C-alpha beads as a LAMMPS data file, in Angstrom:
LAMMPS data file: protein, C-alpha beads

89 atoms
88 bonds

1 atom types
1 bond types

-500.0 500.0 xlo xhi
-500.0 500.0 ylo yhi
-500.0 500.0 zlo zhi

Masses

1 110.0

Atoms # bond

1 1 1 0.052 -0.030 0.047
2 1 1 3.018 2.264 0.271
3 1 1 2.228 3.325 3.851
4 1 1 4.804 4.459 6.495
5 1 1 4.444 5.241 10.178
6 1 1 6.900 7.337 12.111
7 1 1 6.754 7.583 16.072
8 1 1 8.874 9.720 18.276
9 1 1 9.398 10.673 21.883
10 1 1 10.818 13.728 23.498
11 1 1 12.247 13.741 26.979
12 1 1 10.256 16.025 29.423
13 1 1 12.904 18.537 29.875
14 1 1 12.863 19.225 26.099
15 1 1 9.028 19.442 25.619
16 1 1 7.218 22.631 25.039
17 1 1 9.918 24.027 22.581
18 1 1 8.106 23.021 19.354
19 1 1 10.640 20.201 18.652
20 1 1 7.765 17.516 17.999
21 1 1 6.340 19.488 15.120
22 1 1 9.848 20.217 13.683
23 1 1 10.887 16.608 14.042
24 1 1 7.820 15.384 12.387
25 1 1 8.119 17.932 9.433
26 1 1 11.788 16.840 8.851
27 1 1 10.991 13.111 9.070
28 1 1 8.011 13.302 6.646
29 1 1 9.959 15.348 4.168
30 1 1 12.794 12.896 4.332
31 1 1 10.444 9.943 3.843
32 1 1 8.815 11.560 0.861
33 1 1 12.112 11.355 -1.095
34 1 1 10.891 7.832 -1.740
35 1 1 8.228 7.985 -4.430
36 1 1 6.524 4.710 -3.538
37 1 1 5.351 6.048 -0.135
38 1 1 1.669 7.007 -0.675
39 1 1 0.247 7.284 2.774
40 1 1 1.803 8.904 6.044
41 1 1 0.372 7.281 9.214
42 1 1 0.642 8.311 12.709
43 1 1 -0.686 6.758 15.957
44 1 1 -0.946 8.618 19.159
45 1 1 -2.425 7.870 22.674
46 1 1 -5.816 9.447 23.268
47 1 1 -4.426 11.440 26.107
48 1 1 -1.532 12.914 24.385
49 1 1 -3.143 16.296 23.735
50 1 1 0.160 17.865 22.434
51 1 1 0.746 15.365 19.859
52 1 1 -2.875 15.146 18.774
53 1 1 -2.760 19.006 18.261
54 1 1 0.458 18.749 16.340
55 1 1 -0.718 15.991 13.932
56 1 1 -4.063 17.671 13.389
57 1 1 -2.295 20.985 12.585
58 1 1 -0.347 19.125 9.862
59 1 1 -3.621 18.326 8.221
60 1 1 -3.708 14.448 9.042
61 1 1 -7.263 13.009 9.136
62 1 1 -8.464 10.675 11.975
63 1 1 -9.137 7.207 10.491
64 1 1 -9.849 4.923 13.472
65 1 1 -8.530 3.529 16.621
66 1 1 -6.463 0.553 17.758
67 1 1 -5.436 -0.883 21.020
68 1 1 -1.533 -0.997 21.503
69 1 1 -0.258 -3.872 23.770
70 1 1 1.962 -1.485 25.577
71 1 1 0.367 1.959 25.384
72 1 1 -3.345 1.152 25.345
73 1 1 -5.978 3.010 23.187
74 1 1 -4.446 5.001 20.277
75 1 1 -5.985 7.094 17.568
76 1 1 -4.839 6.573 14.119
77 1 1 -4.224 9.424 11.644
78 1 1 -3.306 9.353 7.951
79 1 1 -2.412 11.878 5.195
80 1 1 -1.865 11.223 1.579
81 1 1 1.661 11.748 0.766
82 1 1 0.800 13.864 -2.303
83 1 1 -1.234 16.226 -0.121
84 1 1 1.789 16.625 2.254
85 1 1 3.939 17.324 -0.620
86 1 1 1.627 20.048 -1.835
87 1 1 1.347 21.598 1.737
88 1 1 4.860 21.431 2.916
89 1 1 7.302 21.594 -0.298

Bonds

1 1 1 2
2 1 2 3
3 1 3 4
4 1 4 5
5 1 5 6
6 1 6 7
7 1 7 8
8 1 8 9
9 1 9 10
10 1 10 11
11 1 11 12
12 1 12 13
13 1 13 14
14 1 14 15
15 1 15 16
16 1 16 17
17 1 17 18
18 1 18 19
19 1 19 20
20 1 20 21
21 1 21 22
22 1 22 23
23 1 23 24
24 1 24 25
25 1 25 26
26 1 26 27
27 1 27 28
28 1 28 29
29 1 29 30
30 1 30 31
31 1 31 32
32 1 32 33
33 1 33 34
34 1 34 35
35 1 35 36
36 1 36 37
37 1 37 38
38 1 38 39
39 1 39 40
40 1 40 41
41 1 41 42
42 1 42 43
43 1 43 44
44 1 44 45
45 1 45 46
46 1 46 47
47 1 47 48
48 1 48 49
49 1 49 50
50 1 50 51
51 1 51 52
52 1 52 53
53 1 53 54
54 1 54 55
55 1 55 56
56 1 56 57
57 1 57 58
58 1 58 59
59 1 59 60
60 1 60 61
61 1 61 62
62 1 62 63
63 1 63 64
64 1 64 65
65 1 65 66
66 1 66 67
67 1 67 68
68 1 68 69
69 1 69 70
70 1 70 71
71 1 71 72
72 1 72 73
73 1 73 74
74 1 74 75
75 1 75 76
76 1 76 77
77 1 77 78
78 1 78 79
79 1 79 80
80 1 80 81
81 1 81 82
82 1 82 83
83 1 83 84
84 1 84 85
85 1 85 86
86 1 86 87
87 1 87 88
88 1 88 89
């Protein structure tokens, strides 16, 4: 399907500095150098309001939920790679 998922974590003392959004933008731009990538996917814990805000601000759409064995309930967001290219190139 040409889908890729990226995850990350930021240590508490570095949070609140805009690093999450910058990290995601850089990672997605790097991934999009590969033309076979069609869908960008991001999963986030329901209680992680900061990450939810970041991914929504980047234009990702909510597509469903899943239960992670370690982290519990997560929301799934996806964005067409072509849409990301148009918005952030």
